[in-house]
C-alpha positions as CSV (number, residue, x, y, z in Angstrom):
1,X,67.5,91.7,197.8
2,X,70.3,90.5,195.6
3,X,71.8,87.1,196.4
4,X,75.0,86.6,194.6
5,X,76.2,83.3,193.2
6,X,78.6,81.3,195.4
7,X,82.3,81.7,194.5
8,X,83.8,78.7,192.8
9,X,86.1,78.0,195.7
10,X,83.0,77.7,198.0
11,X,81.5,74.9,196.0
12,X,82.2,71.2,196.2
13,X,83.7,69.6,193.0
14,X,80.2,68.2,192.2
15,X,78.4,71.6,192.5
16,X,81.3,73.3,190.7
17,X,80.6,71.2,187.6
18,X,77.2,73.0,187.3
19,X,78.5,76.6,187.3
20,X,77.9,77.2,183.6
21,X,74.2,76.5,184.0
22,X,73.6,79.6,186.1
23,X,75.1,82.6,184.3
24,X,73.0,85.1,186.3
25,X,74.8,87.2,189.0
26,X,71.6,87.3,191.2
27,X,70.3,83.9,192.4
28,X,66.9,85.4,193.3
29,X,66.5,86.7,189.8
30,X,67.6,83.2,188.5
31,X,65.1,81.5,190.8
32,X,62.2,83.5,189.4
33,X,63.4,83.1,185.9
34,X,63.7,79.3,186.2
35,X,60.0,79.1,187.1
36,X,59.1,80.8,183.9
37,X,61.6,78.7,181.9
38,X,60.2,75.5,183.4
39,X,56.6,76.3,182.6
40,X,57.4,77.3,179.0
41,X,59.6,74.3,178.5
42,X,57.1,71.7,179.8
43,X,54.2,73.3,178.0
44,X,55.9,72.4,174.7
45,X,56.5,68.7,175.6
46,X,53.9,66.6,173.6
47,X,51.6,64.5,175.7
48,X,52.8,61.4,173.8
49,X,56.3,62.0,175.3
50,X,55.3,62.3,179.0
51,X,56.0,58.6,179.7
52,X,58.9,58.3,177.2
53,X,62.3,57.1,178.3
54,X,65.1,57.5,175.7
55,X,66.7,54.2,176.5
56,X,66.0,51.0,178.5
57,X,66.6,51.6,182.2
58,X,66.3,55.4,181.9
59,X,63.7,57.5,183.6
60,X,60.6,58.7,181.8
61,X,60.1,62.4,181.4
62,X,57.5,62.3,184.2
63,X,60.1,60.6,186.4
64,X,62.8,63.2,185.6
65,X,60.4,65.9,186.7
66,X,59.6,63.9,189.8
67,X,63.3,63.7,190.5
68,X,63.5,67.5,190.2
69,X,60.7,67.7,192.7
70,X,62.2,65.3,195.2
71,X,65.7,66.8,194.9
72,X,64.4,70.4,195.3
73,X,62.4,69.3,198.4
74,X,65.5,67.8,199.9
75,X,67.7,70.7,199.1
76,X,65.3,73.2,200.6
77,X,65.1,71.1,203.7
78,X,68.8,71.1,204.0
79,X,68.8,74.9,203.5
80,X,66.2,75.3,206.2
81,X,68.2,73.3,208.7
82,X,71.4,75.2,207.9
83,X,69.7,78.6,207.8
84,X,68.4,77.9,211.3
85,X,72.0,77.1,212.4
86,X,71.3,73.4,213.0
87,X,74.7,71.8,212.8
88,X,73.3,68.2,212.6
89,X,75.0,66.4,209.6
90,X,72.4,65.7,207.0
91,X,72.5,62.5,205.0
92,X,72.6,62.0,201.2
93,X,69.9,60.1,199.3
94,X,69.8,57.6,196.5
95,X,68.0,59.3,193.6
96,X,67.4,56.0,191.8
97,X,65.8,54.5,194.8
98,X,63.6,57.6,195.3
99,X,62.4,57.4,191.6
100,X,61.8,53.7,191.9
101,X,59.4,54.2,194.8
102,X,58.0,57.6,193.8
103,X,55.0,56.6,191.7
104,X,55.6,59.5,189.3
105,X,55.4,57.1,186.3
106,X,51.7,56.3,187.1
107,X,50.6,59.8,188.1
108,X,48.9,62.3,185.7
109,X,51.0,65.0,184.1
110,X,48.7,67.6,185.6
111,X,49.2,66.3,189.1
112,X,53.0,66.4,188.7
113,X,52.8,70.0,187.3
114,X,50.6,71.2,190.1
115,X,53.0,69.7,192.7
116,X,56.0,71.2,190.9
117,X,54.4,74.7,190.8
118,X,53.4,74.5,194.5
119,X,57.0,73.5,195.4
120,X,58.5,76.2,193.2
121,X,56.3,78.8,194.9
122,X,57.2,77.5,198.4
123,X,60.9,77.5,197.5
124,X,60.8,81.0,196.2
125,X,59.0,82.3,199.4
126,X,61.5,80.4,201.7
127,X,64.6,82.0,200.1
128,X,63.0,85.4,199.5
129,X,62.4,85.9,203.2
130,X,65.7,84.7,204.6
131,X,67.9,87.3,206.2
132,X,71.0,88.1,204.2
133,X,73.4,86.6,206.7
134,X,71.6,83.2,206.4
135,X,73.0,82.6,202.9
136,X,76.5,82.2,204.2
137,X,75.7,79.8,207.0
138,X,77.2,76.4,206.4
139,X,76.5,72.9,207.4
140,X,77.3,69.3,206.5
141,X,75.1,67.6,203.9
142,X,76.0,64.3,202.2
143,X,79.4,64.5,203.8
144,X,80.2,67.9,202.2
145,X,80.3,71.4,203.7
146,X,77.6,73.5,202.0
147,X,76.1,76.9,202.4
148,X,72.6,78.0,202.1
149,X,73.7,80.1,199.1
150,X,75.2,77.0,197.4
151,X,72.0,75.0,198.0
152,X,70.0,77.8,196.3
153,X,72.5,77.8,193.5
154,X,72.2,74.0,193.1
155,X,68.4,74.0,193.0
156,X,68.5,76.3,190.0
157,X,71.5,74.6,188.3
158,X,70.2,71.1,188.8
159,X,66.8,71.9,187.2
160,X,68.4,73.5,184.2
161,X,70.8,70.6,183.8
162,X,67.9,68.1,183.7
163,X,65.8,70.2,181.4
164,X,68.7,70.2,179.0
165,X,68.9,66.4,179.2
166,X,65.2,66.2,178.4
167,X,65.8,68.7,175.5
168,X,68.7,66.8,174.0
169,X,68.2,63.1,174.8
170,X,64.4,62.8,175.0
171,X,63.2,65.4,172.5
172,X,66.4,65.5,170.3
173,X,66.3,69.3,170.1
174,X,69.3,71.6,170.5
C-alpha cells in the first residue's frame, strides 16, 4: 500500500517547515527506510560521544534519541486516537520537561537502542495495517488540526531533523 505525503496546504506551519526532510513520495517506503538509516547512523557514533552535549544546557546524544522515542510514542498515540475517529482534543507536551524527567542520560546505550528498535517496529506495524481511509481522518492535537497522514509524515521528518542536528552539531560532520 502506498501512502502519499500530505499536501503542503494540509500541514500546519510547524509541520510544513519539515517538508524537505522527506523527499519520498511514499511514506511507508520512507518509514522502512528511516529504520535502516537510523541503525546505520547510530552504529557509527563513537561510544565516547553517547553522553556528549555540544553546549551547556543542550541535550546529550542519548537524550536526543530519547526525545525521538518519546515524541514518536506520542505521535503514534495521537494517530491511533484519530484513526479510531476519536474527536477528543489531544494536548501538547513540553519536550524539555520530558527529557529532564526521562532518565535517558543514565541509561545504557544498548537499552535505549533496544527500546528505539521495538518502538520503530511497533510504529511500522501500526501504520502498515491501517485502512487507506484512516490516513485522511483528522483531529485536534496541540491546538492544531492534524491528519493521521501528517502524523506519519512528522514521525519520519522529526527523526531525520534530529539526526541531522546530531550529525552537524554533535559530530561536526556534513
